[in-house]
C-alpha positions, 0 to 999 in steps of 0.5 A: 526604373521601378515604381513603388507603391505608397499608402496614398496610391493603394486601396487603403489610400483611395478609401482614405481619400474618399473619406477626406472628400466626404468630410468636406461635404458635411451639411450639404443636404441641409443647405440644399433643403433650406434653398428649396424651402421657399419653393416647397412652400409656394407649391403648397400654397398653389395646391391649397388654392386649387383645393379652394377652387374645387370646394367653391365649385361644390358649394355653388352647386349645392347652394343652388340646389338647396335654393331651388328646392326651397323656392319651388316648395314655398307658397309665398315669398319664393324668392326670399325662401330661395335666397335664404336656403341658398345662403344658409349653409355657406361658410363666412368666406363665401357667403359675404360675396354670394350672389343669388338669383331665383325665379320661375322658368316654365315648369321649373324653379331655377336658382343661380348662385355665384360665389367668389373664390377666397384667396388663402393669402390676401396680400400675396395675389388677387384671384378674381375668379367667380364660380357659378352654380345652377339648379332647377326644381319642379314647381310644387302646386 
């Protein structure tokens, strides 16, 4: 018994078979990308919220530092000067819920600023995280 080679079983036949199979997968990448798009957007939202948390740390420390310096240098009304200095440069999203406490502590004038982290998408989830910044400045006589 002899076997004969047909075009389907030869090298050219295999290449043609691969081409036929590849044409059946057209659009597969687009479908996979569309399926992953919600996860990509969710990851970007989480990363942006993490950036907001880090920025809140920076704002709280800076606001406490400015408030302590303003309060230590004020001759009269040091608490009012401290609160005004601490909240002066805060953006609106953070200044609405800012809690500033100032007072003397020995030879230092201390300021504590508590800021609430804003949520990027308010209806999506509630993030009740508060970040506290503390600073002290030597009292000026």
